[in-house]
C-alpha positions in Angstrom: 1.1 149.7 79.6 1.3 149.9 75.8 1.4 146.7 73.8 4.3 146.1 71.5 3.5 145.1 67.9 5.0 141.8 66.8 7.5 142.4 63.9 6.4 141.1 60.5 9.2 139.4 58.7 9.6 139.4 54.9 9.6 135.8 53.5 9.8 136.5 49.8 8.7 139.0 47.1 5.2 138.5 45.7 5.6 140.7 42.6 5.3 139.2 39.1 7.1 141.8 37.0 9.2 144.0 39.3 12.5 142.3 40.0 12.9 140.6 43.4 15.0 142.6 45.8 15.4 139.7 48.2 18.7 137.8 48.1 18.5 134.0 48.4 19.0 130.7 46.7 16.1 130.0 44.4 15.0 128.5 41.1 12.3 130.0 38.9 10.5 128.9 35.7 8.7 131.8 34.0 6.4 131.6 30.9 5.4 134.7 29.0 3.0 135.2 26.1 3.0 138.7 24.5 0.6 139.9 21.8 0.7 142.8 19.3 4.3 143.8 19.2 4.3 146.6 16.6 7.9 147.8 16.7 10.0 144.9 17.7 13.3 146.5 16.7 12.7 149.7 18.7 16.1 150.7 20.1 17.1 147.1 19.6 15.5 146.3 22.9 13.5 143.2 21.9 15.5 142.2 18.8 18.1 143.6 16.4 17.6 146.2 13.7 15.2 145.0 11.0 17.2 142.9 8.4 15.3 144.8 5.7 18.2 147.2 5.6 20.7 144.6 4.5 18.6 143.5 1.5 18.7 145.2 -1.9 15.1 145.7 -2.9 13.9 145.6 -6.6 12.6 149.1 -7.3 9.5 149.8 -9.4 9.8 149.9 -13.2 12.0 152.7 -14.5 13.3 153.6 -11.0 17.0 152.8 -10.7 18.5 151.3 -7.6 21.4 153.5 -6.7 24.5 151.4 -7.2 22.7 148.4 -5.9 23.7 149.3 -2.4 21.9 148.2 0.8 21.1 150.5 3.6 23.1 148.7 6.2 24.8 145.4 5.5 25.2 144.8 9.3 21.6 145.1 10.2 21.2 141.9 12.2 17.4 141.4 12.6 15.0 139.2 10.7 13.6 140.0 7.2 9.9 139.5 6.3 8.8 137.4 3.4 8.9 139.0 0.0 5.5 139.1 -1.8 5.8 136.8 -4.9 5.1 138.6 -8.1 4.8 142.1 -6.6 6.0 145.0 -8.6 7.9 146.3 -5.6 9.5 143.2 -4.1 11.1 144.8 -1.1 11.6 143.0 2.1 8.7 143.3 4.6 8.7 145.0 8.0 7.2 143.2 11.0 4.3 145.2 12.5 2.3 142.6 14.4 4.3 140.1 16.3 3.3 137.6 19.0 5.9 135.9 21.1 6.3 133.3 23.8 9.3 133.0 26.1 10.0 130.2 28.6 12.8 131.3 31.0 14.8 129.2 33.5 16.4 131.3 36.3 18.7 130.3 39.1 20.1 132.5 41.9 22.7 131.4 44.4 23.3 133.3 47.6 26.9 133.5 48.7 25.7 135.0 51.9 22.6 137.0 53.0 24.0 140.2 51.3 25.4 138.8 48.0 24.2 136.5 45.2 24.9 135.4 41.7 22.2 134.7 39.1 21.7 133.4 35.5 18.6 133.5 33.3 18.3 131.3 30.2 15.3 132.1 27.9 13.8 130.0 25.1 11.9 132.3 22.7 9.3 131.6 20.1 7.9 134.3 17.7 5.0 134.4 15.3 4.9 137.4 13.1 2.5 138.5 10.4 5.3 138.8 7.9 8.2 137.0 9.6 6.4 133.7 10.2 7.4 131.5 13.1 10.8 131.0 14.7 12.0 129.5 18.0 15.2 128.9 19.8 17.6 130.1 22.5 17.3 133.8 23.4 19.9 136.1 24.8 21.2 134.7 28.1 21.5 137.0 31.1 23.6 136.8 34.2 24.7 139.1 37.0 24.8 139.7 40.8 22.8 141.2 43.6 24.3 143.1 46.5 22.1 143.9 49.5 22.4 147.5 50.7 19.7 147.3 53.3 18.6 144.0 54.8 16.3 144.1 57.9 13.1 142.5 59.0 10.8 144.8 57.0 12.9 146.4 54.2 15.2 145.2 51.5 17.2 147.5 49.3 19.4 145.8 46.7 21.8 146.9 44.0 21.6 144.6 40.9 23.8 144.4 37.9 22.6 142.3 35.0 24.5 141.6 31.7 22.8 140.5 28.5 24.8 138.3 26.1 24.0 137.9 22.4 23.3 134.1 22.3 20.0 134.4 20.4 19.9 134.2 16.6 19.2 137.9 15.7 18.2 137.1 12.1 15.4 134.9 13.5 14.2 137.6 15.9 15.5 135.7 18.9 18.1 138.2 20.1 19.5 141.7 19.8 23.0 140.8 18.3 24.7 142.9 20.9 25.6 142.8 24.6 24.0 145.1 27.1 24.5 146.0 30.8 21.7 146.9 33.2 22.5 148.3 36.7 19.5 148.8 38.9 18.1 149.5 42.4 15.4 147.2 43.8 13.2 147.6 46.9 10.8 145.4 48.7 9.1 146.3 52.0 6.5 144.8 54.4 4.3 147.7 55.2 2.2 145.8 57.8 0.9 142.3 58.4 -0.9 142.2 55.0 0.5 145.0 52.7 3.8 144.8 50.8 5.4 147.3 48.4 8.0 146.8 45.7 9.8 149.2 43.5 12.6 149.2 40.9 14.7 151.6 38.9 16.9 150.0 36.1 19.1 151.4 33.4 19.5 149.3 30.2 22.6 150.3 28.2 23.4 148.5 24.9 27.1 147.8 24.0 28.1 147.9 20.3 24.6 148.0 18.9 23.8 148.5 15.2 24.9 151.8 13.7 22.4 154.1 12.1 24.1 153.9 8.7 21.7 154.5 5.8 18.8 155.7 8.0 19.2 159.4 7.6 19.9 159.8 11.3 23.2 160.3 13.0 22.5 158.2 16.1 22.9 154.4 16.5 20.0 152.1 16.1 20.3 150.9 19.7 19.4 153.2 22.5 19.5 153.4 26.3 16.2 152.6 28.2 15.2 153.5 31.7 12.8 151.1 33.4 10.9 151.9 36.6 8.1 150.2 38.5 5.9 150.3 41.6 3.8 147.5 42.9 1.6 146.5 45.9 0.4 143.2 47.3 -2.1 142.2 49.9 -1.6 138.9 51.7 -4.7 136.8 52.4 -4.0 133.7 54.5 -6.1 130.7 53.9 -7.1 127.9 56.3 -4.9 125.4 54.3 -1.8 127.5 55.1 -1.6 128.9 51.6 -1.3 132.6 51.3 -3.0 134.2 48.3 -1.7 137.7 47.3 -3.4 139.9 44.8 -0.7 142.1 43.2 -1.0 145.3 41.1 2.1 146.8 39.4 2.7 149.7 37.2 5.9 149.3 35.0 7.2 152.0 32.7 10.0 152.5 30.2 11.6 155.7 28.9 13.5 155.3 25.7 16.5 157.7 25.6 17.7 157.1 22.1 17.8 154.8 19.1 15.7 154.1 16.0 12.9 151.9 14.8 11.5 150.9 11.4 7.9 151.6 10.9 5.2 150.8 8.3 1.5 150.9 8.4 1.1 147.6 6.4 4.4 145.9 6.6 5.8 147.3 3.3 8.6 149.9 3.2 7.5 153.5 2.9 7.9 155.3 -0.4 8.3 154.1 -4.0 12.0 154.7 -4.5 15.0 153.2 -2.8 15.6 153.4 0.1 12.1 154.6 1.0 12.1 153.0 4.4 10.2 154.5 7.3 12.9 155.0 10.0 12.0 157.1 13.0 13.8 158.3 16.1 12.4 156.8 19.3 14.2 159.1 21.7 11.5 160.4 24.1 9.0 157.5 23.6 7.5 156.5 27.0 5.7 153.2 27.6 3.6 152.3 30.6 1.9 149.0 31.5 -0.6 148.0 34.2 -0.1 144.5 35.6 -2.6 142.4 37.7 -1.8 139.1 39.2 -2.2 136.5 42.0 0.6 134.8 43.8 -0.1 131.6 45.7 2.5 131.0 48.4 2.3 127.3 49.6 5.1 128.0 52.1 8.0 130.3 52.5 9.7 128.0 49.9 7.3 127.6 46.9 4.9 129.9 45.1 3.0 130.2 41.9 2.2 133.5 40.1 -0.4 134.1 37.4 -0.8 137.5 35.9 -1.9 139.7 33.0 -0.6 143.0 31.8 -1.9 145.6 29.3 -0.4 148.7 27.7 -1.5 152.1 29.0 0.2 154.2 26.3 0.0 154.4 22.5 3.7 153.5 22.4 4.1 150.0 23.7 6.3 146.9 23.6 3.1 144.8 23.3 -0.6 145.2 23.5 -1.0 142.8 26.4 0.9 139.9 28.0 0.2 136.9 30.2 2.7 135.5 32.7 2.9 132.2 34.7 5.7 131.7 37.1 6.8 129.0 39.5 9.4 129.8 42.1 11.1 127.6 44.7 13.5 128.9 47.4 15.9 126.9 49.6 17.1 129.2 52.4 14.1 131.2 53.6 
């Protein structure tokens, strides 16, 4: 007579970067530290279009500033410090930014197929030319709807909205709303192995126009995010489960602009002379490693590190620490 395998039941996701497909009531505190952000205004995904475009630069001697116009008076992002006494006292472009973000998340399950969530970030930035800023970031909220919910597999539709509550001129927000539908999956492959995946589409609403850049498209652009991760559960005698997790997360930028400079100063010697570029087609990939310590089905701690795999990147590397507590699983 053949033996029947005991079903393995999913308790909670162990990923650190791929969104959690499981629906439940939970609270999470997440701390990120990212280093080496070289194009923070790319497609207005991290923060709004560089405020350089709303400042009238003083041109070099004998070079007239055409009508004293600015490139775009509505450019919402931060402006770097002007170099005192420089012949070309143009605003500076941020090319080397570090940031920290502390985020408080809460999800409430209406039932086992539907939940509402909100995410409140507190962001701090430290730039080579922008200096240091800190404050409330862009608040996010949305819902999750379970499409498949069984003992080993979870498939969930998620809709997240981003709201421009962060001060864009300090690099704390994008200055526009965004909407992000996505599909999330989490599965228990066997007693030890788990798999997670996501596919998300970030679409900005009323982002900055491309006025004055020489391009016909808007500064903000759509971004597709996708990821795949695996975890391996290792039970300890104490009852704690330690799960090494590896994840690959990628982004494809479908449109938008960025302001570039090799040294933080605007390109060229005459106004406007800024180094705008189209970012349509830029692809970014990160590799993430981490450990999740599950103390029960209710509480867990994640510690992880991620690094860029591609020349185009949001950051060179990132460190994440997360505590999560659940009430109904």
